[in-house]
Residue, then its C-alpha position, 0 to 999 in steps of 0.5 A: x476583820x480585813x484579811x490581807x491577800x498576798x499575791x504570788x508576785x507580792x510574795x516574791x517581791x517581799x522575799x526578794x527585798x528581805x533577802x536583799x537587805x540581809x545579803x547587804x550586811x554579808x560580805x560582798x567581796x572577800x580577799x584572803x592571802x597568806x592567812x590574812x582575810x578582809x571582806x567588804x559588804x554593800x555598805x562599805x566605803x573602801x575607795x578602790x572598790x566603789x561599793x558605796x553608794x552603788x551597792x547601797x542604791x541596789x539595796x535601797x531600791x529592793x527595800x523600797x519595793x518590799x516596803x511598798x508591797x508590805x504597806x499596800x498589803x498589810x496596811x491598806x489604810x496607809x496613804x500612798x499615792x496611787x500614781x507616784x510621779x504619774x506612773x503606776x506602782x507596777x511601772x515603778x516596781x518594774x523600773x526599780x527591779x530592772x535597774x537592780x538586776x542590771x546593776x547586779x549583773x554589771x557587778x557579775x561581769x566586772x573585773x574584780x581582780x584578786x577579790x572573790x565573791x562573798x555570800x552577800x553578793x550571791x544573795x543580792x544577785x538572787x534577790x535582784x533576779x527575784x525582784x525582777x521576776x516579781x515585778x514582771x509577775x505583778x504587771x502580768x497580774x494586773x494586765x487583765x484587770x479593769x482600769x482604775x481598780 
């Protein structure tokens, strides 16, 4: 029996991807005035907020990272390219995680007017930071490994 070995970096990426997906269904923005409340999640397409497709891309990138780690760890027979588009998987993870973190930080500093942050926003922000940390840890894990291993 082949036991899968989940590294700390992979654990962080998996957790970040799952948290990102869960957070995407919770309120990203909330609005409440005079007893009337409204909220929008990462999949909402309210025209003035421009959430879709930008927040959706954030979620997709996080889920892609988690799925790749899960397949490589728990289904080693799955045929994934060793070097997608000429990059290593560590490089792909680092680029996707950096993009996710930058986009979430951009939302954080963006003027949101009278809207409040929802629980989904905070979960997605934490997940973005976790994905970046996991991607950085992943590059450090393989830095000392021999090439082509």
